[in-house]
Structures are given as C-alpha cells and as structure tokens.
C-alpha positions, 0 to 999 in steps of 0.5 A: 500500500502506498502511503501518503506523500507527507509521511513518505517525505518525513521518512526519507530523512529518518536515521533508520535505513529501513525507513529510508528504503521504504520512503524510496519505495513509497515516493517512487509513485510521486517522482514528478512532484518536486519535493518527492523528486528532491527526496528521491535523488537524495535516497538514490545517492544515500551515503549511509546504506546501499540498500536504500540506493538499490531499493529506491532505484528498483522502485523508480525503474519499476515505475518506468516513467520519464520522471522516475527514470530521469531521477535515476539518470541524474543520480547515475551521473553524480554517483561514485563508483560504489553508488553506481554499482548499487544503482545498476543493481536496482535497475538490473532487478527490473531489467531481468523482469520480462516486462521491465526491460522494454519500458526502461529502454523506451524511456532511456531513448526519450532521456537521450534527447533531454535538454540537460547534458547530465540527464543524457549522460546518465541515460547513456549509462543506463542504456549501457547496462541494458547492453550488459556493460557497466558505467 
C-alpha cells in the first residue's frame, strides 16, 4: 500500500535505513512532484546504506516513467563508483523482469534527447547496462 506523500517525505530523512528504503519505495509513485523528486535523488545517492540506493532505484525503474527514470539518470551521473554499482543493481532487478526491460529502454531513448547534458549522460549509462556493460 502506498502511503501518503507527507509521511513518505518525513521518512526519507529518518536515521533508520529501513525507513529510508521504504520512503524510496513509497515516493517512487510521486517522482514528478518536486519535493518527492528532491527526496528521491537524495535516497538514490544515500551515503549511509546501499540498500536504500538499490531499493529506491528498483522502485523508480519499476515505475518506468520519464520522471522516475530521469531521477535515476541524474543520480547515475553524480554517483561514485560504489553508488553506481548499487544503482545498476536496482535497475538490473527490473531489467531481468520480462516486462521491465522494454519500458526502461523506451524511456532511456526519450532521456537521450533531454535538454540537460547530465540527464543524457546518465541515460547513456543506463542504456549501457541494458547492453550488459557497466558505467
């Protein structure tokens, strides 16, 4: 059950990794809302626990919307190597699902034409993951 936006935003800054991970899953459906997008980007680049990064990336990739995948692309472009590995793992969890791969590919194609270079670069990394290559 998706909880309310306010409750999920509050949990995004919790000291508990489990609550932050839950916030990432709950906020994924609000990726187009600026407050949620800001919180989601922070969760994708969580400095304290890679489980938060992975679960948030997976939830956003499962949403498969342009707004959701744009956040992953932004995170990938700003991630260190460890974070990028866990972002890739979260996306991969969706790519191995027969329904997830095509949607991600279509959205990455759209993001390849994004006005922001950082988004295009992140989308290129995600596209490379679909081809079996890492960042």
